[in-house]
N, C-alpha and C positions, 0 to 999 in steps of 0.2 A: 504494500500500500504505500510506503514511503518513496520506493523507487518504482513506479508503474512501468518504465520501460524495460525494466530486468524481465527476462524470460525464465520460466521454470525450468529446473534440470532436466535433460534430455536423455542422458545417458547414466549408468548405474555408478560409474565413479563419481561424476559430478554429484550425484544425489548423495553418495557416501560422504564426500568431502563437506558438503554443506548441512549435513545432519550430525554427523559423529560429535562434534564439539558440545552441542547443549544436550543430546542424550547422555554422552559420559558425565557432563557436569550435574545435570537435573536428577537423572536417575541412579547415578551411581557415586559421584565424589560427594555431593550435597548430604547424602544419606551416612556418610561416614564422619561428618562434622561435629562430633561430639554431642553435646546437649542440643545444639542446632539441627543436627540430622535428626534426632530423636523427635524434636519438635515438629518438624517438616513432615515425617511419618504420621506422626499423630493427626497433624492437619490434613494430610491425604485420607487417612482412616475416617475423620470425621467429616468429610465431605460427602459422603452417602447417607448423612443424617440430617435432615433439614434443621431439627431443634438444636444439634450440637453445631451448625453451621451459624445459627442464629447467636448462639453463645460467642463464637469467634469474632462475628461481627461486632457485638456489644463490645467486647473487650478492645478490639481496635479502634473503636470509635471513641471510647472513654480515654484510650491512650492519647489518641490524637486530639481532642478537646483539650486535655490536661496540659498540653505542650503548647498551647495556644495563649492568648491574652487571658489572664485570670480575671479581669475586671469586666468583662462582656456580660452584660445583664442577661441577655437571651442565649446564652452558653447551652442550658437544657434544650431549648426549642431547636438550636442548631444540630445538637446531637442526637435528637428525635428524627428530625429530617434527614439528615446523614445516614443513619441508621437503616430509616425507610427506603433510601435510594440504594444503598449497597444490598440490602436483603432482596429489593427489586431485581437489581442486575442479576445476583447469584441465583434465583429462582428461574430466571431465563436462559441459564447455561442447560445445554443438552447433556443427558445423563451419560456418563463414562459407557465405553462398549460393553464392559462386564456387567452392567445392569441393565442391557437392551437383550432380553432373555426369549424374545419371541422367534428369532431366527439366529442362525450361526453367523451372520454379518448382519448389521445394520447397513441401513441405505446409505451412510456415509461411509463405512468401511467397504462397501461394495464398489462405490464410486471410487474410492482410492485405489482399490485393487484392479479395477478396469483401467484406470489411467496407468498404472504401474506397468500391467501386462501388455496395454495395447500401445502404449508410448514408449517407456523406458526400455522394457524387457525386448519389445519388438525390434527397437532400433538397434540395441546391442547385438542381437541376433543377425541382422542384417549387415552389421559391420563386420563381424567374426565369421559369417558363414557366407561370404560371397554373396551378399544380397538375396539369399535364398531361405525362405520360411520352411523348416522340416513339416512333412505331412502330419507326423504325430509327435504331439508336446505333451509332456506331464510338468506341471508346476506345484512344488512343494515350498511351504512356508511356515512361519511359525507366528500366529497371531494370538495373543493373548489367551483367554481362557476357554475358548469353545471348538475343540477338535471338529474336524468333518471332511469329507470327501465327497466330491461331485464333478461331473461333466459340465463344464461352463463355456459358452460361446463367447468370443472375443473378437473385436473388429481386427481384420488384418491378418487372420489364421485361417486355413482352409477348413479345418473341422474343430469340434469343441476340444478344450484342452483338459486332461483330466488334473483336477485341482486337490491337493491335499493340504490339509493344514493339522499340525499336530497341537495346537493349545499348550496347555500344560504350564498355565501361571499359577502362582502361589493362591491358597484359599484367602482371598481378601474381601469376601463379601458375606454378610451375616445371613442370607438368606441360601438355602439349597437350590439349585438350578440343576434340572438334568443336562442342559446342554453344556454345562461347566465340567471339565475332565481333561484327561492328557493321552495322547497317543505317542508311539514311536512308530515312525515311518522306516520302512524297511526297501532295500532296492538290491536286485540280484545282478547278474552279470549281463543280463539281457535287457536290463533296464524295467523289468517287471515291478511293480510298487504295491506293497501291500502296507494296510496302517493295522499295526499292534496296537488296539485301544485298551489301554491300562485300565481305565475306568471313566465313568461318569458318574457325577454326583447323583444320590437318590436318597429318598427317605428308608427305603428298603434296602438293608445291608446284602441280600442277595443280588441284588441289581449291580454290584460292584466287580463281578466276575470279567476277567479279562477276555477279550474276543478279538478274532481277527476279521479284518473288511477289505474289500476290495471294489474298485469302479469296474463295473463290465458292461459291455454295450448289450442292448437288447438279444436275447439269442443267443448270446456266446457263454460258453462255460467258463469257470474259474480258471486262472492260469495254474500251471504246476508248481510255481513259487507259492502261490496261495494256500494250494493244498498241502506242501510240504510245511509252511509255518503252522497251518491249521491242525495238522495231525501232531505238532509238537506240542500245542497248546492243550494241556490238561487242567481244568480248575479244580479237580479234586485232589491234586498233588501238590506238594511243595516244589518251588518256592512260590507258584502263583496263589495257591489257595491262602497262605499266610499272607503275601501282597496284599491281596483283595480283603481280607479281614481286616488287617490293619489299617488301610485306608478308609475302609467302612467307619472305622472307630473314630479316626484321626480328624475326617472332614468335619463332623460337627463340633468336635473338640476346638479346632482352631475357629471356626465360626463363631463360638461362645467367646473365646479369648478376644476375638476381635471385637465383639459386641463391648465387653468389658473395658477393651481400650478405647474404644470410641466413647463410653460413657465417663471415663475419668477425667 
Protein backbone atom coordinates (compact mmCIF):
# COMPACT_ATOMS: atom_id res chain seq x y z
CA UNK A 1 0.00 0.00 0.00
CA UNK A 2 2.91 2.36 0.71
CA UNK A 3 4.69 1.50 -2.57
CA UNK A 4 1.80 0.74 -4.98
CA UNK A 5 4.09 0.36 -7.99
CA UNK A 6 5.85 -2.61 -6.39
CA UNK A 7 4.90 -6.00 -7.84
CA UNK A 8 4.20 -9.15 -5.85
CA UNK A 9 6.94 -11.83 -5.84
CA UNK A 10 6.87 -13.94 -8.98
CA UNK A 11 9.23 -16.80 -8.16
CA UNK A 12 9.89 -18.88 -5.04
CA UNK A 13 13.33 -17.42 -4.34
CA UNK A 14 11.97 -13.88 -4.27
CA UNK A 15 9.00 -14.92 -2.13
CA UNK A 16 11.31 -16.61 0.36
CA UNK A 17 13.65 -13.62 0.51
CA UNK A 18 10.79 -11.24 1.27
CA UNK A 19 9.13 -13.43 3.89
CA UNK A 20 11.84 -15.14 5.93
CA UNK A 21 12.81 -12.16 8.10
CA UNK A 22 9.41 -11.37 9.61
CA UNK A 23 8.57 -15.07 9.97
CA UNK A 24 11.85 -15.72 11.78
CA UNK A 25 11.38 -12.64 13.97
CA UNK A 26 7.69 -12.92 14.78
CA UNK A 27 7.24 -16.68 15.08
CA UNK A 28 10.67 -17.73 16.32
CA UNK A 29 12.91 -15.08 17.85
CA UNK A 30 10.21 -13.07 19.60
CA UNK A 31 8.91 -16.16 21.36
CA UNK A 32 12.32 -16.71 22.97
CA UNK A 33 12.65 -13.18 24.34
CA UNK A 34 12.32 -13.91 28.07
CA UNK A 35 9.27 -12.45 29.81
CA UNK A 36 8.37 -10.49 26.68
CA UNK A 37 8.24 -13.72 24.70
CA UNK A 38 5.98 -15.32 27.30
CA UNK A 39 3.69 -12.31 27.25
CA UNK A 40 3.51 -12.35 23.46
CA UNK A 41 2.54 -16.03 23.63
CA UNK A 42 -0.14 -15.12 26.14
CA UNK A 43 -1.50 -12.40 23.84
CA UNK A 44 -1.62 -14.91 20.99
CA UNK A 45 -3.55 -17.37 23.15
CA UNK A 46 -6.00 -14.75 24.41
CA UNK A 47 -6.85 -13.65 20.86
CA UNK A 48 -9.33 -16.53 20.58
CA UNK A 49 -11.42 -15.30 23.52
CA UNK A 50 -13.35 -12.03 23.05
CA UNK A 51 -13.65 -11.45 26.80
CA UNK A 52 -9.90 -11.77 27.24
CA UNK A 53 -9.28 -9.50 24.24
CA UNK A 54 -11.45 -6.94 26.01
CA UNK A 55 -9.21 -7.19 29.07
CA UNK A 56 -6.11 -6.60 26.97
CA UNK A 57 -7.77 -3.60 25.34
CA UNK A 58 -8.67 -2.14 28.73
CA UNK A 59 -5.10 -2.59 29.96
CA UNK A 60 -3.72 -0.89 26.87
CA UNK A 61 -6.09 2.06 27.07
CA UNK A 62 -5.47 2.55 30.81
CA UNK A 63 -1.70 2.53 30.27
CA UNK A 64 -1.89 4.94 27.34
CA UNK A 65 -4.15 7.39 29.16
CA UNK A 66 -1.89 7.27 32.24
CA UNK A 67 1.02 8.47 30.12
CA UNK A 68 -0.84 11.55 28.87
CA UNK A 69 -1.57 14.86 30.60
CA UNK A 70 -3.03 13.96 34.04
CA UNK A 71 -5.02 17.22 34.29
CA UNK A 72 -7.37 16.64 31.34
CA UNK A 73 -10.92 16.69 32.78
CA UNK A 74 -12.35 14.43 30.10
CA UNK A 75 -9.76 11.68 30.51
CA UNK A 76 -12.35 9.06 31.54
CA UNK A 77 -14.55 9.87 28.55
CA UNK A 78 -11.55 9.69 26.20
CA UNK A 79 -10.55 6.33 27.65
CA UNK A 80 -14.04 4.95 27.12
CA UNK A 81 -14.15 6.19 23.54
CA UNK A 82 -10.69 4.81 22.75
CA UNK A 83 -11.55 1.45 24.27
CA UNK A 84 -14.79 1.36 22.26
CA UNK A 85 -12.91 2.16 19.06
CA UNK A 86 -10.21 -0.48 19.60
CA UNK A 87 -12.76 -3.11 20.56
CA UNK A 88 -14.70 -2.33 17.40
CA UNK A 89 -11.59 -2.73 15.26
CA UNK A 90 -10.63 -6.03 16.89
CA UNK A 91 -14.09 -7.52 16.46
CA UNK A 92 -13.88 -6.78 12.73
CA UNK A 93 -10.73 -8.89 12.35
CA UNK A 94 -11.21 -12.15 10.50
CA UNK A 95 -10.78 -15.28 12.62
CA UNK A 96 -7.52 -17.17 12.35
CA UNK A 97 -7.36 -20.09 9.92
CA UNK A 98 -7.34 -22.60 12.80
CA UNK A 99 -10.75 -21.33 13.94
CA UNK A 100 -12.37 -21.78 10.52
CA UNK A 101 -13.40 -25.41 10.90
CA UNK A 102 -16.13 -25.73 8.26
CA UNK A 103 -13.62 -26.55 5.51
CA UNK A 104 -10.04 -27.75 5.30
CA UNK A 105 -9.16 -24.44 3.62
CA UNK A 106 -10.96 -21.16 4.19
CA UNK A 107 -11.76 -18.91 1.25
CA UNK A 108 -8.70 -16.77 2.09
CA UNK A 109 -6.40 -19.78 2.32
CA UNK A 110 -7.74 -21.21 -0.92
CA UNK A 111 -7.15 -17.91 -2.68
CA UNK A 112 -3.58 -17.86 -1.39
CA UNK A 113 -3.02 -21.46 -2.52
CA UNK A 114 -4.36 -20.67 -5.98
CA UNK A 115 -2.07 -17.66 -6.32
CA UNK A 116 0.95 -19.65 -5.16
CA UNK A 117 0.33 -22.63 -7.46
CA UNK A 118 -0.93 -20.73 -10.51
CA UNK A 119 1.60 -17.90 -10.45
CA UNK A 120 4.67 -18.69 -8.35
CA UNK A 121 4.96 -22.48 -8.75
CA UNK A 122 3.98 -22.43 -12.41
CA UNK A 123 6.55 -19.73 -13.21
CA UNK A 124 9.22 -21.73 -11.38
CA UNK A 125 8.38 -24.89 -13.34
CA UNK A 126 8.46 -23.06 -16.66
CA UNK A 127 11.88 -21.59 -15.85
CA UNK A 128 13.39 -24.88 -14.74
CA UNK A 129 11.66 -27.30 -17.13
CA UNK A 130 12.26 -25.64 -20.52
CA UNK A 131 8.84 -23.92 -20.54
CA UNK A 132 6.99 -27.24 -20.28
CA UNK A 133 4.33 -28.01 -17.65
CA UNK A 134 4.37 -31.76 -16.82
CA UNK A 135 1.18 -33.69 -17.43
CA UNK A 136 0.90 -35.05 -13.89
CA UNK A 137 1.85 -33.00 -10.83
CA UNK A 138 1.39 -33.58 -7.12
CA UNK A 139 1.69 -30.65 -4.73
CA UNK A 140 2.62 -31.26 -1.10
CA UNK A 141 2.53 -28.53 1.53
CA UNK A 142 2.24 -27.99 5.26
CA UNK A 143 -0.51 -25.60 6.29
CA UNK A 144 -1.37 -25.15 9.97
CA UNK A 145 -3.80 -27.57 11.57
CA UNK A 146 -5.96 -29.30 8.98
CA UNK A 147 -4.49 -32.19 6.96
CA UNK A 148 -6.30 -33.20 3.77
CA UNK A 149 -5.81 -34.58 0.29
CA UNK A 150 -7.79 -33.57 -2.77
CA UNK A 151 -7.53 -33.37 -6.56
CA UNK A 152 -7.75 -29.64 -7.32
CA UNK A 153 -7.89 -27.75 -10.61
CA UNK A 154 -5.63 -24.75 -11.19
CA UNK A 155 -5.35 -22.38 -14.14
CA UNK A 156 -2.35 -23.12 -16.37
CA UNK A 157 -2.15 -26.88 -15.69
CA UNK A 158 -3.41 -29.56 -18.10
CA UNK A 159 -5.17 -31.72 -15.46
CA UNK A 160 -6.02 -31.35 -11.76
CA UNK A 161 -3.15 -31.55 -9.30
CA UNK A 162 -3.05 -34.06 -6.46
CA UNK A 163 -2.85 -31.76 -3.45
CA UNK A 164 -1.71 -33.13 -0.09
CA UNK A 165 -1.45 -31.15 3.15
CA UNK A 166 0.10 -32.65 6.27
CA UNK A 167 -1.29 -30.13 8.79
CA UNK A 168 0.10 -31.00 12.18
CA UNK A 169 0.41 -27.73 14.10
CA UNK A 170 0.32 -27.74 17.89
CA UNK A 171 -2.94 -28.04 19.82
CA UNK A 172 -3.69 -24.36 20.36
CA UNK A 173 -7.48 -24.20 20.25
CA UNK A 174 -9.76 -24.91 23.18
CA UNK A 175 -12.42 -26.59 21.04
CA UNK A 176 -11.95 -30.04 19.57
CA UNK A 177 -12.28 -29.99 15.77
CA UNK A 178 -12.45 -33.14 13.60
CA UNK A 179 -10.58 -31.26 10.84
CA UNK A 180 -7.56 -30.64 13.08
CA UNK A 181 -4.89 -33.31 13.05
CA UNK A 182 -1.61 -34.39 11.53
CA UNK A 183 -0.36 -36.58 8.70
CA UNK A 184 2.97 -37.89 7.42
CA UNK A 185 3.29 -37.67 3.64
CA UNK A 186 5.23 -40.55 2.10
CA UNK A 187 6.66 -40.73 -1.43
CA UNK A 188 8.13 -43.81 -3.13
CA UNK A 189 10.66 -44.01 -5.97
CA UNK A 190 7.83 -43.85 -8.53
CA UNK A 191 6.58 -40.61 -6.97
CA UNK A 192 3.39 -42.25 -5.75
CA UNK A 193 2.18 -40.47 -2.61
CA UNK A 194 0.20 -41.64 0.40
CA UNK A 195 -0.91 -39.76 3.46
CA UNK A 196 -0.32 -41.57 6.73
CA UNK A 197 -2.99 -39.80 8.78
CA UNK A 198 -1.68 -40.01 12.32
CA UNK A 199 -4.81 -38.61 13.90
CA UNK A 200 -7.72 -36.22 13.69
CA UNK A 201 -9.18 -34.67 16.80
CA UNK A 202 -12.37 -36.27 18.06
CA UNK A 203 -14.53 -36.54 21.15
CA UNK A 204 -14.38 -40.33 20.73
CA UNK A 205 -10.95 -41.84 21.59
CA UNK A 206 -11.56 -44.68 19.10
CA UNK A 207 -11.47 -42.21 16.23
CA UNK A 208 -7.77 -41.50 16.79
CA UNK A 209 -6.67 -44.64 14.94
CA UNK A 210 -3.89 -44.20 12.36
CA UNK A 211 -5.08 -44.66 8.77
CA UNK A 212 -3.68 -44.51 5.23
CA UNK A 213 -5.22 -42.30 2.51
CA UNK A 214 -4.46 -41.70 -1.17
CA UNK A 215 -5.95 -39.66 -4.01
CA UNK A 216 -7.21 -41.89 -6.80
CA UNK A 217 -9.13 -41.09 -9.98
CA UNK A 218 -12.68 -42.49 -10.31
CA UNK A 219 -12.55 -46.16 -11.28
CA UNK A 220 -8.84 -46.45 -10.48
CA UNK A 221 -7.48 -48.88 -7.89
CA UNK A 222 -5.12 -47.93 -5.08
CA UNK A 223 -1.40 -47.92 -5.94
CA UNK A 224 0.98 -50.69 -4.91
CA UNK A 225 2.63 -48.18 -2.57
CA UNK A 226 -0.70 -47.58 -0.83
CA UNK A 227 -1.24 -51.33 -0.46
CA UNK A 228 2.24 -51.72 0.99
CA UNK A 229 1.79 -49.00 3.60
CA UNK A 230 -1.80 -49.98 4.36
CA UNK A 231 -0.74 -53.57 5.04
CA UNK A 232 1.96 -52.40 7.45
CA UNK A 233 -0.45 -50.30 9.53
CA UNK A 234 -2.02 -52.40 12.29
CA UNK A 235 -3.80 -50.26 14.85
CA UNK A 236 -4.23 -53.15 17.27
CA UNK A 237 -0.48 -53.47 17.80
CA UNK A 238 2.24 -51.17 19.11
CA UNK A 239 3.63 -48.68 18.41
CA UNK A 240 0.50 -47.32 16.66
CA UNK A 241 -1.93 -48.57 19.31
CA UNK A 242 -0.08 -46.79 22.12
CA UNK A 243 0.46 -43.71 19.93
CA UNK A 244 -3.27 -43.34 19.23
CA UNK A 245 -4.18 -43.87 22.88
CA UNK A 246 -1.61 -41.28 23.98
CA UNK A 247 -2.78 -38.65 21.51
CA UNK A 248 -6.45 -39.24 22.38
CA UNK A 249 -5.62 -38.45 26.02
CA UNK A 250 -3.21 -35.59 25.29
CA UNK A 251 -5.39 -33.47 22.97
CA UNK A 252 -8.12 -32.61 25.53
CA UNK A 253 -5.46 -32.09 28.22
CA UNK A 254 -3.61 -29.56 26.05
CA UNK A 255 -6.90 -27.83 25.20
CA UNK A 256 -7.71 -27.57 28.91
CA UNK A 257 -4.24 -26.21 29.70
CA UNK A 258 -4.65 -23.64 26.94
CA UNK A 259 -7.97 -22.49 28.42
CA UNK A 260 -6.26 -22.12 31.81
CA UNK A 261 -3.55 -20.04 30.16
CA UNK A 262 -6.10 -17.86 28.39
CA UNK A 263 -7.94 -17.22 31.64
CA UNK A 264 -4.77 -16.27 33.52
